[in-house]
N, C-alpha and C positions, 0 to 999 in steps of 0.2 A: 632327438634320435639317440638310441643307445648303441655304442660301438662295442662289439664282442670280438675284436681282433686280437692279434698275437701280443701286442703291447700290454693290454689289460690282463691277459692270461699270465704273462711273466710277472707283472706287478702283483697280481693276486696270489700267485704261487709263492712269492718270496716275502710279501709284506702283510698279507691279510691276517689280522688278529683282532681280538676283542678284549677290552679291559672289563673285568668283572667287578672287582672291588680291590681297593688298595693297589698293591703292586702285582696282584694275580693276573696272569695272562693265559688265556686258553686259545687253542687253535680253532680255525673256522669250522672244521668238521664237528667239533664238540658243540659249538654253538648251533650248528645245523641240527644235530640230534635233539638239542633242547627245543628248537623251534618245532620240530616234528612232534615231540612229546607234548608240547603246549597246545597243539591243535585241539580245539574243543569241539568235538562232534555234536551235532544236533541230537537230542535224545531220541532214541528209537521209539516209534509208536508203540502203544501198549500191545502186548501179545494177546490176540483174540483168537481163540480156537474156533474155526468156522463150523457152524451148525446150519447148513443150508437146505436140508431136506424140507419139503413143504410140511406145514403143520398138520397134526392129526385132527380128525373129526370124531365127535362122540358117536355118530351114527355108523358103527362098524360092528358087524356080527359074523359069527360062524366062519372064521378063518383060523380056527384053533390048530388044525392040522398043518396048514401052510406056515403059520407062525412058528410052530414047534420045529418044522423042518428047517426053516431059516436059522433058528437058534442052534440046532444040531450041526448044521453045515458050518456055521461060523465058528462054533466051539472046536470042531474037528480040525478046521484049518488053522486055528490059533495054536492048537497042540502040535500040528505038523510044522508050524513056522514057515509056511509057504504062502505066497499071495494066492488068493482064490477068486474064482468068477462064478457068479450065480446068474442064470438067465431066467427071469420071471416072465412067462409068456401068457397071453390071453387076449380076448377081444377088447376093442376100445370101449371104455366105460365100465369094465368089469372090476376095476378097483386095484390095479397093480401098484400104482404109486402110493395109494393110501395104505396098502399092506406093508410096503417097505417103511413108510413113515411110522406106522404103528410099531413095527418090530424095532426100528432103530431108536425111536424116541422113548419107548416105554420099557424095553428090556433092560435089566440091570447090567447084563453082560452080553456081548463084549462092549466096552466103553469106547474103544477107538480114540485114544488120547490125541491123535493127530487131527481129529475132527471129522465132520461129515461134509463132503463136497458133492454138489448136485449140478447136473447139466441136463437140460431138455434139448435134445438134438433137433427137435422141430422148431425150436425157438429162434428162428431167423438164422440158423447155422448151416442150412443146406444150399448148395450151389449146383443146379442141374442134378439134384438128387444126392450129390456127394456132400459129406459133412466136412466143414473146416475144422478138423481135429486139432490143428496147430493153434487155432484161435481158442478152442476149448481149453487146451493146456495153458495158454497164456492167462486165461481167467483163473484157472486153478493156482498157478504160480503167484498171481497177485493176491489171491485169497490166503496163501501161505505167508504173505508179507514181503514177497520179492518186489523190489522197486522196479517200476516199469522200464527204466533205462537199462536194467541188468537182465531183462528177459531176452534170451537169444532170438535170432530171426528164424532159423530153420526148425523143421519138425523134429529132426533127429536130436538137435541140441536141446530143444525144449523138453523132449522126452527124457533125455539123459539127466537134465537138472531136476525134473519132476521125480524121477526114480531116486536120485540122490537124496532129495528132501524126504520122500516117503520111506526111504530106508531107515531114517532116524525116527520116524513117527508113524505108528500103525494107524492107517487111515481108511475110512469107509468112503468109497466113491459110488454114487448112484447116478446112473445114466438112463434117462427116460427116452423112449421112442427110438431105440436103435433099430436099424434095418439090416446092417451087415456086420460081419465079424471084424472086418478091417477097421471100422470106425470105433471099435471098442478096445482093441488090443493095446494101442499106445496109452490108454487111460488106466491101465491096470497098475495099481500101486506096487512098489517094491515090497512093502509089508502091509498087510491088511486085506481088504475085500472089495471087489467091485460087484455091484448088483446092476444088471442091465434089464430094463423092461422092454418088451417088444411084442408086437402083434404076431410075429412069427417066432419060431424057436431058436433062431440063429445057430443052426447045426454046425456051421463052420467053427464055432468055438469049442466043439467037443474035443478037437485035437489039442486044445489048450487046457483040458481038464475041467471045463465048465460043467457045473451041475445044473440041470434043467428042473425048474419048478413050474409046472403048468397051473394056471389059475382058471377054474371053470366058473361060469355064472352061478349065482346063488340058487340052491335047490328050493323047492316050495317051502319047506319048513324054515329055512334061514331067511328067505325072502319075506315070509309072513312076520317073522321076528323083527325084521327091519321096519316093516310097515307099522307094526304095533309100537315101535319106539317113538313114532310121531303121530299115531292115530289110535285113540282108545277104543273106537268102535270097529276095530279090524276083525273082530270075531263074528260079525253079523253077516249072515247069508252067504258065507264063502266068498265075499267080495274081495277080501285080501288075497286069497289064493288065485282068483281070476286075474287080479291086477298083476301079481307076480308073473303069471303066465303071459299076459299081454306084453309085459316089459321084458320078457325073455330072461328074467333073473338078473338084469344088469343094474347094479346099485345106482349108477348115474341116472338112468331113466326113472327108477323108483323115487329117488330124491327129488327129481324135477316134478314128478306128479305130487309128491308130498308138499313142496313149496306152492304149487298151484292150488292145492286144497287149503293150505294154511291161510291164503289170502281170501278164501271163500268159506268162512266157517259155517255158512248155511247149507253147504253141500256135504255129502258123505261119499264113501268109497264107491258106491254104486253109480253115483254121478260121474266119478272119474272113469269108471269102466265104460259108461255110455259115451263119454267124451272121446275115449280112445277108439271106440268102434268095436264091432264084434270080433274082428280078426286080430286086432292089435299088431304087434311086431312079428315079422317072419321068425319062425323058429330056427335055431342054429342048424338043425339037420336039413333045413330047406334051402340053405344058402347063407350068404353074408347077412349077419344081423344088423339091422338099422334101427336107430332110435328116432328117426325123423317124425314118426307119428306122435310120440311123446313130446318132442321138442316143438312140433307145430302147436300142440295144446299149450305148452308152457309159454311160447312166444306170444300167442294171442292173449294170454292172461296178464301180460306185462302192462305197465302204465305206458302212456304215449311216449314219454321221454326215454324210458328204458327200452322200448322197441326201437326208438331212433338210435340209441347207442348200440343196440344189438345189430342193427343194419350197418352202422358205421364199422363195427368190427368185421363185418362181411365185405365191406368195400375196401378196407385197408390192404395195401399190397403186402405189408409186413404182418406180424403176429400179435404185437402188443401195442398198448396205447397208454396215454396219461390223461388226466382230467384237462390239462392245458390243451392238448390236441383235440380232445372231444369238444371242448368249448369252442375252439377255433373252427371246427367243422359244423357248428350250429346246434349242438346238443344243449338244451336248456336244463337247468336244475341237475347239472351233470353229477354232482356228488351223490345226490339221491338216486340217480339212475345207476351209477356204479354200485352203490350199496344194494340196490334191488337185484342186479345181476349176480353179485357175489352171494347174496342170501339164497337165491334160487339155484345156486351151483351151476349157473350158466357161464360164469367167469371165475377166474382164480387170480390171486395176487401174484405178481412176478417180483422176486427179490432181485435187487440190483444195487450196485455200489454207489450210484448217484442219488441225488435228492428226491426227485419226483416219484410218487408212488405209481407203479405200473400195474396193469392188469391185462389179461388176455382171456379169450374163450378157451375152454377145454378143447383138446384136439378133435374130439368127436363132435362137439358143438360147433367148432369152426366150420366143419363141412356143411352143417345146417345153415349157419349164417350166410354162407356164400350161395347156398340154394335160394335163400330168401331174397338176396340181392339180385339174383337173376330175374326176378319178377318186377324189379323196379324199372321205371322209364329210363332210357339211356341218358336223357338230359339230367335227371336227378343224380345218377351215378357219376357222370362227368363233373357235375357241380361239387359233389363231395370230394372227388379226387383233386379237383382244382384247389379247394380249400385246404386239404391236407398238404398238397405240394407247396402252396404259398406259406403255410405255417413252417414247414421244415426248411424251405429255402431261406426264410428270414432268420429262424432260430440258429441254423447252422452257420450262417454268415456272422451272427453275433458271437457264436462260440469261437469261430476262426479268429476274430479280433481279440477275444479274451486270451486265447492260447498263444497266438503269434504276434500280437501287438498291432496297434493302429498303423505303425509305420510300414507294414508289409505292402509291397507293390501288388495292387489288385486291379483287375480290369472292370469288375462290376461296381456299381454305385452302392453305397450303404443301404440297408433295408429301410423301407419307409415306416415300418412299424417298430416301435421300441421294444426292448426286452420286457419291460413292465407290461406293455400291451399284449405280449404273447403269453404272459404268465398269469394264470388264473388266481393263484394265491401268492405264495412265496416265489421269488425269482427262480427260473429254471436253473441258474448257476450264478455265482457271484464273483468268481475269480477264474484264473486260467486252469487251475487243477480241477475245479468242479466242472468247468466247461468240457475238459477232455474226458472226464468220467461220464458226463452226459452223452457226449458223442459216442463213446465206446458202448454205452448201454443201448443206444439207438442204432448201433452199427448194422444189425441185420435188417431192421426196418428201412434204413436209408438205402441199402443196396437194392432191396426189393422195390422201393419207390423209384429208384433210378431206372430199373428195368422197365417198370410199368410206364413211367412218363416218357421214356425214350420210345416205347412202342406207340404211345399216344401222340408222339411228335410235339411234346411240350419242350422244344429244343432249348429255349432260353433258360428254362429252369434246370435242364440237365447239365449244361456246361457251368452254370453258376454254382450248382450244388457241388460239382466236381472240383471247381476251383477252391471252394471253402473247405471241402473234406480233406484237403492236403494236411490240415492240422491233425486230423485223426490218423489218416493212413500212414503218414511218415512218422508221426509221434509215437504211435503204438505198433509200428512195423507190420501193418496189415497189407502187405505188398500184393498178395493175390487179389484181394478186394480192389485194390487200387488199379491193377491191370485191367480188370473187367470194367470198372467204373469209367476209367479214362478212355477205354475203347469206345464206350457209349458217348462220352463227352466229345471226342474227336468228331464223330459222325454228326452230333448235334450242332457243334460249332460250324461245321462245314455247311450244313443245311441252312444255318442262320446267315451265312456269308460273313462270318466273323473270323477272318484270318488270324487276328491277334489272339482270340480265344483258342483257335485251333493250335497255334504254336504253343500256347501255355499248356494245353492238354497233352500235346506230344512231349513236352518237357517233363511234366509230372508222370506221364506213363514211363518215360525213360528212367526217371528216378526210381520208380517201382522195380523195373527190371534190374537196375543197378543194385538195389537193395537185395534182390534175389540172387545176385551174381550172374545174371543173364546178360552179359556185356554185349553180345552180338545183337540181341533183340533191342537193347537200349540204343545201340548205334544206329540200327535201322529206323527207329522212331525219330531220332535226332536228325538223320539225313532227310527225312520227309519234312521235318520242321524247317530245315534250311531252305527248302524250295519256296517257302512262304514269306521269307524275310521282306521282300519288296512290298508285298501286300499288307503285311502286319504293321509296318511303319515304326512302331515304338522301338528305339534302340535298346531299351532295357531288356526286351524279349530276346534280342540277339545275344546280349551279354549272358542271359540266363542259359541259353542253349550252349554257348561256348563253355560256360562253367561246367555244365553237366558232361559235355564232350571231354573236357579236361579230366574230370573225375573218372570217367570210363577209361580214358587213355592211361591215367595213372594206375588204376587198378589192373589194367591189362599189361603193365610193364613198359608201355611206350612213354617213357619219362620226358623225353625231349618234346614229343608231340603235346604232352600235357602242359609243359611249360609254355609252349607257343599258344595253346588254346586259352589257358588262364590269363596270359598277357592280353589277348584280344578281349576277354571278358572284362579285365581291369580297364582297358581303354573305353569300352562301352559304358562302364559305370562312371568313369571319370567324366565322360562327355555329358552325362546327365546329372553330374554333381552329386552322385550317390556316395557319400562318404563311407557309410557302412559297407556298401558293395566294394569299394576300393580296398578297405581293410580285409574283407573276406578274400578277395582275389589275391591280394599280396600274401596272405597266409597260405593260400593254395599254391601260389608260385613258389614260396619257400619250401613247401612239402615236395613239389616236383624237383626243385634243385637238389634237395637232400637225396631224393631217390636216385637222381642222376649222378650223384657223387660230387656235385659242385657246392661243397659245404661252405666255403668262405663267401660265395655269392649269396647263399641262403641266409647267412647271418646278417648281411647288409639289408636284404629285403625284409626279413622278419623284424629287424630293428626298426626299420622305417614303419612297418605295419603297427608295431607296438606303440611307437611314438604317436602315430596318427590316431590310434584307438584311445590312448590316454588323452590326447588333445581334444577329441570329439566326444569324450564321455562314453565311449563304446566299451564299457567295462566287461560286458559279457564275453568279448573276444579275447580278453587278456589271458585267462587260463589256457585257452587253446593255443595261443601264440607261444606262451612261455613253455608249455610242454614240448612243442616242436623245437623251440630254441634249445631246450635242455638236451634233447636227443642229439641235435647237431653238434653241440659243444662237447658232449660225451664222446661222440665219434671222432672229434678232433683232439681228443685227449686233453681236454681243458676242464678238469674236475671242479675247480673252484667256481668259475662262472656257471658251469652246468648245474652245480648244486644250488647256486643262488636262484637261477631261473626256475628250477624244479620246485624248490620250497616256496618261491613266490607264487607259482602256479597252484600249489597245494593250498596255500593260505587263501588265495582269491577264490578258488573253486569251493573251498569249505564254506567261506562266507556266503557265496551265492548258491549253495546247495547243488552244485554241479558235480554230482558224485562220480560220474564216469571220468571226468577230468581229474578229480581228486585221486581216483584209483590209478589213473595213468601217471600222475605226478609222483605219487608214492612209489609206484613201480620203477620209475626212472631213478629215484633216489636210492631205492633198494639195490638196483643194478650198479649204481655208482659206488655205493658202500661196499658191495662185493668186490668190485674191481680195485678198490683202494684198501681193502682189508680193514675197513672201519667197522669194527664189531658193534660199537654202541649205536652208530647211525643205522646199521642193518637191523639191529634188534628193535630200535625205535620205529623204523618203517614197518617191519613185520607186525609189531604189536598194533600199530595204527591201522594197518590193512585188515587185521583180524577184527578190530573194532568196527571198521567201515563195513566189512562183509557181514558182520552180525546185524548192523543197522539196516542194511539193504536186503536182508533176508536170505543171503546166500549160505550162511552157516548158522546153526542154532545157538541160542544163548549158552555160554559155557564152552562153545566149540572153538 
């Protein structure tokens, strides 16, 4: 145990010195500055300008006027040096996204040196019709290179950081499938342009100066030109003109017919016309345009396995899939089936930061896949959902272990299938960082799955998924998702008669509310958990609840209550011989004592916590303990031991890549340097903080 009492302070203040060479002696603060300067930061990842807009296709005709208008608007906005908004509106399948891709990818100007960011708001981002704009911003910030640990929690803070970054780099933002003005406004860059595609015109953005660019279906001449790009006999018997009319001039429908014919070289355009029927698609003036007739023909023309995959996309609660999931759901020759759907323009590739390739159906096609699934026997639909649920339950459990470690207290048994058995080719993930990226990429699918299986009363799967998803929800600060998910988890655990799982669900729900600053709601959840202690049995669960109650009390200013609750949590951890838990609760007790002004007591408790962490090899806790120790010592006007604790925390955090703790430790050292007028130490800390902030994406290179 280390003693940080008055005697050491006096000895350090009068006698601390370091011999450098020969008879030269320098004071402690000089050495401290040298230790800060010697911190070797991990090299920043290479700067990659994001180019996320979907790729262009060669089958693109007769959008010259719209392309020219987009170029003109962008040029005018660049000259005015104000951020702009363009709303590209039109029917589903009319080619809005492809028009933006053609303009952004092929036009020499504007280049948008900050990059091209893309978000599809239908891609698992809606909750009861509302978009998780905060989650979209978090994805944009990560694309800019901001370290996940430095992404703020609140929408306002994320918006502010996003605007600060885009103020330094002119950026193009493309937002697909927007429904309301409110889900677009926070995504407008400080410099650059936002292009939103929508089936409606988003009139609410007119007050923001948005420019509307409507996109109509292809006229007969342009439609025939598109048909001739893939069929040389298009001039025969006016069949091409009839086909364009039957497809209502929608490029998506025409391409689907083209792929259908490409797989049947013995047929001609008249055969396609006959397959569609005499009436074809309803005309726009007769009501909502539907491509179901074309998609019926395209679906029937697929191979057996591609049809199986098409139906799977209709069964999925979420929007995207991987070959691993498809194989687990029973699709054979899955790579070939995926290729067939992509070639037929019935599916598109989804770009994500994790390893597995993802794909999804076009939003118009998605409606058709779900119509197809309605005709399936209920037993078949349930069987597919069961296979999808089993895959995700096992994969998420493996990801949880990779992210949080095998030593985390878990109620559920390990999955019966190994990660290799779940992975069709390469492993879904190989380390904690990859596992967290995989979870984040699956986030929308997982929440949609939870809603569906909760409705289906697959209760064991619901609470197990929730328990494992803590790695994602807490690690990436997706607190709103966590609130909804754990509400479902609580009900599921209750129906299972699992009081222990119900307590855990309440605790994780309370942590989500705590993360949102909703302390009253957190307290309510914890109070309900308390009523289940006798039924839950495991003392570790009680310790968990007491810890979260302590955190809420500490954040609410009830410092003495926090001290008492953390003490109870420590006792529960000690009773189960949980050494790490004892270290954590001792650390928490130290924080509560400092907040209560009981600084000398805090030093003793934190010293014991540090000694226990060292003795048990719990090195991950050392930077946290030393940062708090340094703050307490600084408040006690003990600069020498305070600086030693802070630099020790900085060195440990740097070695372990705990960049938030490193930021905190350097901040304490900088504050200490300012209070002691130590110019060199202050300059060393400020320089190292600038280097750190560049490395985690908060400031640009050279900033």
